[in-house]
C-alpha positions, 0 to 999 in steps of 0.5 A, spaced: 491 512 492 488 514 486 491 511 479 498 515 478 500 517 471 507 514 469 508 519 463 509 525 468 512 527 475 507 525 481 507 532 483 504 534 477 497 531 479 497 537 483 497 543 478 494 550 477 488 547 473 486 543 479 487 549 484 483 553 480 477 548 479 477 547 487 476 555 487 471 555 482 467 549 486 468 552 493 466 559 490 459 556 487 458 553 494 460 559 498 459 566 495 464 569 500 470 565 498 476 569 496 478 565 490 484 569 488 487 569 495 486 561 495 489 560 488 495 565 490 496 562 497 496 555 494 500 556 488 506 560 491 513 557 489 509 551 486 514 549 481 519 548 487 514 543 491 514 536 491 507 532 491 506 531 499 508 539 500 503 541 494 498 537 498 499 541 504 500 547 501 493 547 498 490 545 505 494 551 508 491 555 503 484 552 505 485 554 512 487 561 510 481 562 506 475 558 509 471 560 515 474 560 522 468 556 524 471 549 522 465 545 522 462 550 517 468 550 513 467 542 513 460 543 511 462 548 505 467 543 503 463 537 503 458 541 499 463 541 493 463 534 493 461 530 486 454 526 487 454 519 487 451 514 482 446 508 484 452 504 486 455 509 491 461 511 486 462 518 484 459 520 478 463 521 472 461 528 470 467 533 473 463 539 472 458 536 478 463 537 483 470 535 486 473 528 486 480 525 485 486 528 487 483 535 490 480 530 496 487 529 499 488 537 501 481 537 503 482 531 508 489 535 510 485 541 512 481 537 516 487 533 519 490 540 521 484 544 523 479 539 525 482 535 531 478 540 536 472 537 532 472 530 531 465 528 530 464 533 524 471 532 522 470 524 521 464 525 518 467 529 513 473 524 512 467 519 510 464 523 505 471 525 502 474 518 502 468 516 497 471 520 492 478 518 493 481 517 500 482 519 507 487 514 509 492 520 511 488 525 514 484 520 519 491 518 522 492 524 527 485 523 529 487 516 531 493 519 535 489 524 538 482 521 539 483 514 539 477 511 543 472 515 539 476 514 532 476 506 533 469 506 535 467 510 529 471 505 524 468 499 528 461 502 525 464 504 518 466 496 518 459 495 516 458 501 511 455 499 505 460 503 501 466 499 500 471 506 500 469 507 507 470 500 509 477 500 506 478 506 510 477 502 516 483 498 514 487 502 510 487 508 515 489 504 521 495 501 518 501 502 523 506 503 517 502 506 512 507 509 506 507 516 506 502 516 512 503 518 519 506 512 523 501 510 528 507 508 534 502 506 539 499 500 534 506 499 532 508 497 539 501 494 540 496 492 534 491 489 538 486 495 538 486 494 530 485 487 530 477 487 531 477 491 525 481 487 521 477 481 523 470 484 521 473 485 514 476 479 513 471 476 508 469 483 505 465 482 499 470 487 496 477 485 493 479 492 494 477 492 502 480 485 503 487 487 499 487 493 504 486 488 510 492 484 508 496 490 507 495 492 514 497 485 517 503 485 513 505 492 516 503 488 523 508 482 521 514 487 521 514 488 528 509 482 531 511 476 526 508 470 531 502 474 532 500 474 524 502 467 523 497 465 529 492 469 525 493 466 519 493 459 522 486 461 525 483 464 519 485 459 514 481 454 518 475 453 513 477 459 509 474 461 502 478 462 496 478 469 497 480 469 505 486 464 503 488 469 498 488 475 503 492 470 508 497 469 503 498 476 501 498 478 508 504 473 509 508 475 503 514 478 507 514 473 512 514 467 507 520 471 503 523 471 510 522 464 511 519 465 518 518 458 520 511 459 524 508 462 518 510 457 513 507 452 518 501 456 518 500 456 511 502 448 510 509 449 508 515 445 511 521 450 512 525 444 511 522 441 505 525 435 502 527 438 495 534 438 492 536 443 487 540 439 482 542 445 478 542 452 477 545 456 471 545 463 470 544 463 462 546 470 462 553 471 465 553 478 462 547 483 462 546 489 458 542 495 462 535 495 459 535 487 458 534 482 463 538 476 467 535 469 465 536 463 469 534 456 470 534 451 475 532 443 476 529 441 482 528 434 485 523 431 490 526 427 495 520 425 499 515 420 498 509 425 499 507 431 496 510 437 498 507 445 498 513 449 495 513 456 495 519 459 490 522 466 490 528 469 488 533 474 491 537 479 487 543 482 490 543 489 487 550 492 487 550 499 490 554 505 489 559 503 495 560 496 492 556 493 497 550 489 495 542 490 497 538 484 497 531 484 494 526 478 494 521 477 488 515 472 488 516 467 483 510 461 484 507 456 488 506 449 487 505 442 489 511 438 488 509 430 487 513 425 490 520 424 487 518 429 482 523 432 478 522 439 475 525 444 470 524 452 471 526 458 467 526 465 469 527 472 466 528 478 470 528 485 467 534 490 469 531 496 466 530 503 468 525 504 474 523 510 479 525 506 485 532 504 484 539 506 481 543 501 478 550 500 478 555 496 474 559 490 476 557 483 480 550 482 482 547 475 485 541 471 484 539 466 489 533 461 489 529 461 495 525 454 497 520 455 502 524 461 505 531 458 505 536 460 500 538 453 496 543 456 491 545 461 486 550 465 481 553 471 479 552 476 473 556 482 471 551 488 469 554 492 464 552 500 463 552 504 457 
């Protein structure tokens, strides 16, 4: 998704100004466009709607005011798009056409109205994704027309534009956040594995990270499959591919999945002793941080690959706790080496969590295994 501002609610990314700008560009392309009707329908009760609902309502307004001939309507929409520079990126001049957040409802229009016209719709989604993303809109086509859409994605994996190649992996993710869940691929991801295979050494980090996220989705239902892929991909891997594999396996590493740890060169039962763990902030004021320190000692005569994470067990309103794993570091522990480490974990307002006062617990994970921990008391103002 495009960059998101943290200074205003997400839903304000869809605003009156954005809708009116869409109306201007569509009117310029198609003189018969009823801009007033589109604007009124798109902005109806707008203040009461959240982000995704706003995108869907704007898409509905497009459906109500564009020609009923969907292929013609798609040509009108693609004609409003901002032209590309020599590098294949949309030009910066916004007066030249539409890009950014206006593309989401345009893609939703294709998904809502274009399923009977897959060829024209998919070509429009390709054009849309270059100006933002079509990762949500392509998913109904994978459900309704799986063979055709998968064949199209296979061809797009060789596209010169990195945004199109990213759509191949991101649009086919089985569990894409905010997107339609692709239940068939959740059950059996084999149809999308050739797409990921084709992109594993893509020159774009943007694309490779999407490949890793897709594998991370697959790992939630098929951990052994992803462990096998990791092992195979790591043979003769470049630094970029190795980084992709580690990111793809992040959830499995956190979970201490034995086969994955072995594939990545980590022993699930390392010869390491946690000789000391101390919470240096037994009482934490909300808005500050929890600090802890630990000491490790290798009991092996050989070097060991170590992945070090930690779990914060957040107190819920009910008094129960909910664990969240946080990445820390990877390292090589030399024979008989002793190591002292310190960490500070911020306890501050974030949009994805509500904090409650009382006991919280921090635990250290060494190669996915809980090795020690302690409690701190969170104080709210």
